[in-house]
N, C-alpha and C positions, 0 to 999 in steps of 0.2 A: 545563066543570065546574070546572077549577082556577082560572079567573078569578073565580069566585064565592066563593072561600074568603076569610074575613076573617083579620086578623092572629093572633088567638088560635088559629084552626084551623091556620094554617101553623106557628106555634111549637109547638103541641101535637103535630102530626105529626112535626116535627123531633125533639122530645124522646122521642116514642114510638119512633122509629127508633133513636135513641141508646141508649135503655134496652134495646131488644131486642138491639142489637149487643153491648152490654156483657154482657148475660145469656148470649147464645149463645157469646161468646168465653170467658167464665169457665168454661164447661163443659169446655173443653180442660184446665183445671188440676185438675179433680176437685172435687166438692162435699163428699164425706165424709158424715158424719151430724151430728145435733145435738150429740152428745156428743164427737165427734171430727171437727171440721170440717177440711177441707183448704184449700188455697190459693185455690180458686175460690169458696168459700162466701160470703164477704162481698161480693165483686164481683157475684155472682149475685143476692144479696138487694138490693144497690144498684140493679142493672139492673131488677129486678122492681119496686122502689119507684118508680123513675123512670118506667117504663112504665105502672104503675098510675095515678100522678098525671097523667101525660100523657093517658092514656085518659079519665080523668075530665074533664080540661080540654077534650079534643076533643068529648066528648059534650055538655058544658055549652055550649061555644061554638057547636056546631051547633044546639042548642036556641035559643040567643039569636039566631042568624042567621035563624032562621025568624020571629023577632019583628022583623026589619028591620035588624040590625046588619051593616054592610058594611065593606069595606076602608077603613082610615084610612092616611094617609101615615105612613111610618116615622119621618121627622124632623119635629119640631114646627115650626110656622110661625114666622117672625120670627127673632130672634137666638138662640133656644134651640137650634136645630139645630147652629150652630157650637160652642156650649158642649158639646153632647153629643159631637161629633166630637173636640174637644180633650180631653175627659175620657177617651174611649176611647184616643186616641193617647197620653195621659200614662200610662195603664196599661201599654201596650206599652213605652214608654220606661222606666218604672220597672223592668220585668222585664229589659230589656236593660242598664240602668245599675246595677243592684243590686250585682253583683259588682265592677265596676271602681271605683265610687264608695264602696261600703260601705253597710251598712244605715242607720246613723244619718244620714249626709249625704243619701243618696238619699231616705230617708223624710221628712226635714225639707223637702226641696225638693218632693216629691210632695204631701205633705199641705198645704203652703202653697199650692200651685197649686190643689188641690181646694177649699180654703177660699176662695180668690179666685174660682174659678169658681162657687162656691155662693153663699151669702147674704152673706158678708163681702166688702165692696167695697174696703176700704182695705188696701194692701199691708203696712204695718207690723203690723197686727193679724193678717193671714193668716200672715206670716212668724213672728211670735211664737207663734202657735198651732201652726204646723208644728214649730218647735223644741221647744216644750214636749211635744208629742205624741211626737216621735221620742225625746227623752231619757227621758220617762217609760216609754215602751214598752221601750226598751233597759234601763232600770233594773229594770223588773219581770221581763222575760223573760231578758235577758242576765246581769244581776247576781244577782238572787234565784233564778231557776230554772235558771241556767247553760245557756241555749239558745245554740247556736253560730250567730252571724250572720256574714255576709261582712264582712270588714274592708277598708276602702278603702286608698288609698295613704298615708293619714295614720295608720293604725293604729286607727281607730274606725269 
């Protein structure tokens, strides 16, 4: 039976389990009432929403499976699979390097790489886009809104 599940059914079942786990775990913190919510109220609603949407996706994908939709490979064929793996790897690298390198430098590098992996094929354009994105983001959130960002070894 499990071999016959398609991609949408697998992902919907995963998110249904996550939503249920969030909802059940939030009960330990207390829900309170609508007028006096306690700590577990918002996580419970989030788990409920995740579970609800996942259930809708599971029912929908099961109905589509009866029309003939089957398992598709996770990675796209051709060179697209390598770009997908590089994108996911760069997300992990960004999370690991954010504190040591600082927000501005790490964001400029990360966005430049994403631009290069996307539709922009020339490095100078991708690097310029990454720098503009990092500086404008820092200007809006760091300067105007006073959001605290990790500062790298160079102080920015």
